[in-house]
C-alpha positions, -999 to +999 in steps of 0.1 A: +824-185+223+789-200+234+762-192+205+732-173+215+695-180+199+664-158+210+635-170+210+617-134+211+575-121+213+567-100+181+539-081+184+519-113+166+535-142+172+575-147+178+612-146+163+642-171+163+670-144+164+705-152+152+742-132+151+747-160+116+706-150+104+698-114+086+664-116+091+644-137+123+623-163+118+587-161+130+560-185+142+526-180+149+533-202+182+559-204+208+562-235+209+566-239+171+597-208+172+607-228+203+615-259+181+626-244+151+652-226+179+661-257+194+663-269+160+689-248+149+713-254+188+717-290+180+727-278+146+751-258+157+761-283+184+769-311+156+793-285+137+810-277+169+800-244+178+783-247+217+751-228+217+724-212+240+687-202+238+677-177+254+631-176+254+622-143+264+581-137+277+565-112+265+566-095+298+610-092+288+615-118+311+637-144+308+615-178+306+644-201+305+675-207+290+685-245+274+720-251+267+732-270+235+772-284+240+797-288+213+789-320+204+827-322+184 
């Protein structure tokens, strides 16, 4: 099963959400949020869990998807 990590806009800032984390991580910039999401995706991948990062823009559209295949 692919783990999905979301990078989503907030009223002020950006959030990184994943089902394993109860509270989202919050960042001032989208770039920092994407960096954190990629780091999480890499850690999941190294642990054997393939993941996908989905970046959502402020207007609700999907800006991009990044695959992090399992390294195990």
